[in-house]
FIGU-465036 format. One line per 3 residues: for each residue x, y, z of C-alpha. Coordinates in Angstrom, 3 decimals, padded with zeros to 6 digits. Layout:
// residues N
X,Y,Z ~ ...
//
This chain:
// residues 310
-015.614,-013.337,008.392 ~ -014.582,-009.706,007.968 ~ -015.974,-007.186,010.454
-017.085,-003.826,009.033 ~ -016.732,-000.658,011.141 ~ -019.023,002.354,010.947
-017.557,004.083,007.898 ~ -017.816,007.605,006.521 ~ -020.725,007.307,004.089
-022.812,009.998,002.418 ~ -022.711,013.676,001.417 ~ -022.640,014.864,005.040
-018.889,014.211,004.951 ~ -018.340,016.427,001.916 ~ -016.246,019.444,002.831
-014.826,017.873,005.998 ~ -011.557,016.992,004.202 ~ -011.695,013.339,005.155
-012.080,010.305,002.938 ~ -015.645,009.034,002.547 ~ -017.911,006.900,000.387
-020.089,009.187,-001.721 ~ -023.342,007.302,-001.182 ~ -024.757,004.145,000.395
-025.066,002.131,-002.830 ~ -021.398,002.737,-003.595 ~ -020.369,001.709,-000.094
-022.367,-001.512,-000.417 ~ -020.703,-002.219,-003.766 ~ -017.286,-001.667,-002.203
-018.140,-003.745,000.877 ~ -019.169,-006.704,-001.300 ~ -015.913,-006.530,-003.270
-013.935,-006.263,-000.011 ~ -015.809,-009.233,001.492 ~ -015.301,-011.337,-001.649
-011.601,-010.530,-001.779 ~ -011.146,-011.053,001.939 ~ -012.627,-014.523,001.593
-009.636,-015.511,-000.553 ~ -007.105,-014.647,002.174 ~ -005.561,-017.069,004.679
-007.286,-017.161,008.093 ~ -006.855,-014.000,010.139 ~ -005.392,-014.479,013.602
-006.581,-011.088,014.924 ~ -008.545,-008.079,013.653 ~ -007.742,-004.749,015.308
-009.118,-001.223,014.870 ~ -006.316,001.034,016.116 ~ -007.207,004.576,017.256
-004.854,007.334,016.053 ~ -004.930,011.140,016.040 ~ -006.370,011.109,012.520
-008.813,008.209,012.648 ~ -009.135,004.497,013.269 ~ -006.772,002.220,011.358
-007.908,-001.288,010.397 ~ -005.156,-003.867,010.965 ~ -005.065,-007.642,010.590
-002.567,-010.058,012.096 ~ -001.922,-013.232,010.138 ~ -000.290,-015.935,012.268
001.425,-015.642,015.644 ~ 005.198,-015.964,016.061 ~ 008.248,-014.595,017.818
009.906,-013.054,014.760 ~ 009.582,-009.359,014.024 ~ 006.429,-008.993,011.886
006.350,-007.901,008.279 ~ 003.842,-005.063,007.807 ~ 002.198,-004.765,004.374
001.003,-001.404,003.015 ~ -001.270,-001.529,-000.082 ~ -001.335,000.659,-003.156
-003.679,003.543,-003.881 ~ -007.387,002.697,-004.071 ~ -006.552,-000.745,-002.683
-006.697,-002.403,000.746 ~ -005.839,-005.679,002.502 ~ -007.623,-007.985,-000.020
-005.063,-006.993,-002.660 ~ -002.528,-009.277,-000.893 ~ -004.342,-012.539,-001.688
-001.551,-013.816,-003.947 ~ 001.237,-012.742,-001.583 ~ 000.121,-013.782,001.886
000.667,-017.553,001.600 ~ 004.296,-017.147,000.591 ~ 005.069,-014.309,002.996
003.472,-016.150,005.918 ~ 005.941,-018.956,005.361 ~ 008.665,-016.391,006.098
007.285,-014.720,009.260 ~ 004.140,-013.267,010.882 ~ 002.413,-010.615,008.776
000.355,-007.544,009.688 ~ -001.667,-005.755,007.009 ~ -003.071,-002.235,007.260
-005.696,-000.392,005.225 ~ -004.281,003.078,004.523 ~ -006.034,005.944,006.291
-007.748,008.288,003.831 ~ -007.907,005.606,001.127 ~ -010.770,003.186,000.365
-010.750,000.393,002.921 ~ -011.911,-000.231,006.462 ~ -009.758,002.428,008.095
-011.967,005.401,009.000 ~ -010.499,008.899,008.809 ~ -011.715,011.447,011.374
-009.414,014.419,010.790 ~ -007.668,015.994,007.781 ~ -004.139,015.026,006.790
-002.230,018.197,005.974 ~ 001.078,016.832,004.701 ~ 003.534,013.962,004.704
004.312,014.569,008.363 ~ 000.680,013.812,009.245 ~ 000.686,010.754,006.989
003.758,009.421,008.776 ~ 002.271,010.298,012.178 ~ -000.874,008.162,011.898
001.152,005.216,010.608 ~ 003.704,005.565,013.404 ~ 000.941,005.735,016.014
-000.758,002.644,014.603 ~ 002.459,000.617,014.504 ~ 003.421,001.691,018.026
000.062,000.406,019.275 ~ 000.513,-002.896,017.421 ~ 004.194,-003.573,018.163
006.581,-002.060,020.701 ~ 009.595,-002.927,018.524 ~ 010.487,-001.652,015.046
008.921,-003.712,012.257 ~ 009.817,-004.684,008.711 ~ 007.668,-002.646,006.313
006.803,-003.676,002.749 ~ 004.784,-001.354,000.552 ~ 003.620,-001.628,-003.038
003.102,001.468,-005.192 ~ 001.934,004.345,-002.960 ~ 002.274,001.970,-000.014
005.989,001.969,-000.816 ~ 006.040,005.757,-000.632 ~ 004.161,005.516,002.689
006.801,003.128,004.013 ~ 009.673,005.442,003.033 ~ 007.802,008.493,004.339
007.427,006.694,007.677 ~ 011.138,005.859,007.715 ~ 012.050,009.486,007.008
009.956,010.902,009.866 ~ 009.915,007.985,012.335 ~ 012.972,005.813,011.664
012.642,004.269,015.125 ~ 009.531,002.401,013.914 ~ 011.236,000.728,010.934
013.533,-002.293,011.149 ~ 013.813,-002.541,007.350 ~ 012.182,-001.193,004.186
010.964,-003.104,001.127 ~ 009.311,-001.205,-001.723 ~ 007.661,-002.622,-004.848
007.604,-000.146,-007.750 ~ 007.077,002.796,-005.405 ~ 006.447,006.214,-007.018
007.524,009.602,-005.610 ~ 010.504,008.181,-003.736 ~ 013.448,008.539,-006.113
011.664,010.508,-008.813 ~ 008.358,011.675,-010.217 ~ 005.863,009.834,-012.397
005.141,009.696,-016.117 ~ 002.278,011.432,-017.892 ~ 000.669,007.995,-018.282
000.475,007.629,-014.515 ~ -000.909,011.143,-014.159 ~ -003.668,010.194,-016.608
-004.516,007.102,-014.543 ~ -004.537,009.185,-011.354 ~ -006.924,011.708,-012.898
-009.194,008.879,-013.997 ~ -009.281,007.538,-010.465 ~ -010.772,010.755,-009.060
-013.426,011.442,-011.711 ~ -016.684,009.941,-010.400 ~ -018.502,010.330,-013.713
-015.987,008.396,-015.799 ~ -017.619,005.572,-017.813 ~ -016.990,002.114,-016.368
-015.380,000.837,-019.579 ~ -012.809,003.669,-019.495 ~ -012.107,003.042,-015.831
-011.497,-000.641,-016.562 ~ -009.145,000.281,-019.399 ~ -007.136,002.433,-016.998
-006.976,-000.479,-014.550 ~ -005.845,-002.807,-017.328 ~ -003.214,-000.302,-018.463
-001.627,000.078,-015.056 ~ -001.889,-003.678,-014.438 ~ 000.253,-004.607,-017.400
-002.529,-005.473,-019.826 ~ -004.827,-007.657,-017.709 ~ -007.840,-007.958,-020.004
-010.617,-007.846,-017.414 ~ -009.397,-006.733,-013.973 ~ -013.028,-006.076,-012.995
-013.606,-009.841,-013.041 ~ -011.153,-010.307,-010.161 ~ -012.122,-009.391,-006.573
-009.068,-007.109,-006.318 ~ -010.018,-005.428,-009.582 ~ -013.591,-004.846,-008.453
-012.286,-003.518,-005.140 ~ -009.999,-000.983,-006.802 ~ -012.616,-000.039,-009.423
-015.190,000.622,-006.713 ~ -012.655,002.600,-004.699 ~ -011.945,004.765,-007.738
-015.631,005.335,-008.415 ~ -017.293,005.341,-005.011 ~ -014.744,006.841,-002.613
-013.666,010.482,-002.315 ~ -010.150,011.003,-000.937 ~ -008.801,014.265,000.491
-005.102,013.524,000.741 ~ -002.228,016.010,000.640 ~ 000.065,016.163,-002.360
002.517,013.273,-002.415 ~ 005.957,014.870,-002.180 ~ 009.245,013.172,-002.945
011.597,013.033,000.074 ~ 014.597,015.354,-000.115 ~ 017.919,013.886,-001.177
019.414,014.372,002.285 ~ 016.420,012.641,003.875 ~ 016.897,009.596,001.647
020.657,009.540,002.193 ~ 020.071,009.624,005.954 ~ 018.153,006.307,005.906
020.273,003.715,007.679 ~ 017.910,000.734,007.955 ~ 018.270,-002.125,005.425
016.432,-001.121,002.246 ~ 015.335,-003.356,-000.649 ~ 013.749,-001.538,-003.574
012.339,-003.477,-006.534 ~ 011.330,-001.607,-009.689 ~ 009.105,-003.006,-012.448
010.725,-002.860,-015.870 ~ 007.370,-002.611,-017.691 ~ 005.850,-000.112,-015.259
003.973,002.847,-016.731 ~ 004.661,004.793,-013.535 ~ 008.299,005.755,-014.143
011.561,004.839,-015.851 ~ 012.592,001.902,-013.679 ~ 016.251,001.730,-014.675
016.808,005.447,-014.231 ~ 015.239,005.410,-010.761 ~ 017.170,002.322,-009.699
020.433,004.059,-010.671 ~ 019.403,007.165,-008.727 ~ 018.431,005.053,-005.725
021.838,003.359,-005.645 ~ 023.553,006.760,-005.560 ~ 021.288,008.238,-002.874
021.141,005.157,-000.635 ~ 024.435,003.346,-001.301 ~ 023.751,000.826,001.463
020.459,-000.264,-000.117 ~ 019.721,-003.056,-002.582 ~ 017.894,-001.887,-005.713
016.777,-004.145,-008.548 ~ 014.848,-003.892,-011.812 ~ 012.635,-006.870,-012.653
012.352,-006.470,-016.434 ~ 009.207,-008.543,-016.986 ~ 007.142,-006.969,-014.189
004.464,-004.287,-014.568 ~ 003.209,-001.963,-011.843 ~ 001.015,-004.889,-010.724
004.207,-006.682,-009.702 ~ 002.848,-008.098,-006.436 ~ 000.174,-010.120,-008.249
002.426,-011.114,-011.141 ~ 005.371,-012.473,-009.141 ~ 004.130,-013.528,-005.682
006.470,-016.532,-005.349 ~ 009.507,-014.588,-006.502 ~ 008.685,-011.728,-004.116
008.288,-014.134,-001.194 ~ 011.649,-015.753,-001.991 ~ 013.399,-012.376,-002.322
011.850,-011.103,000.913 ~ 012.885,-014.309,002.698 ~ 016.491,-013.857,001.554
016.545,-010.153,002.449 ~ 015.004,-010.558,005.905 ~ 016.967,-013.737,006.581
020.169,-011.718,006.322 ~ 018.805,-009.157,008.822 ~ 017.078,-011.496,011.274
018.051,-015.145,010.601 ~ 015.718,-016.675,013.205 ~ 012.321,-016.181,011.514
009.980,-018.231,013.756
//
């Protein structure tokens, strides 16, 4: 059973430059979608609310074990329930920790403004330091991938390895299509049918994402939650070239976010020690489309870094 913290709800948070749910009805709608999606996940071993300088970060541990954990960072407007398809396979590889991103819809509760990427890396570093004394393997999808790389740039001591799934703003910008989706996600008055079409577009043509718990979760986050996040800036070339930890980047060939092949080529030049692949049949919703293939690729990648999984 998921435990809900006291969240930022209502117009009293407007102007405080922190993420909040606009009104109680919207929060209840989001909470139901979160609860429904959470019910599809494997059993949680431990639920933790981690205090940081910018708010309390909701973390879940799935399964105990001696191996270095794999930390999962969700995409924009998403949260832990988005990993329903991925957790069974990844848990066969090693223990997993999931986080809800601070400032995004979820059960993390922001208390102070995030000014820039340095602040965004700081809260994540603080949370991981409280959860694990050692560096961890970090896997992020979409903006969670950017968050993982941003952490590695500013706090490389926290990161044992990086895995990104169709991450934007790392090796290049985004297309006009993605900008349109992003604008739709912050317009509270957008008709529900249009919002669902945007979700379907970014998800590779899923006809009714609102019928899935993850779809309802993201749709409610888009409609009911107000984010006050700094502009997402691409790391400098020298920052990317300075990354020395093992790095696996997977790009979706059918993604509307960017030109996957062009970014993969750029990534190989900037991070010559990394492994960068284009999966031609994947859309930006790659984690839900190819959960078994992702688990197998992650197992191979991490097995080469740390053979004794446990």
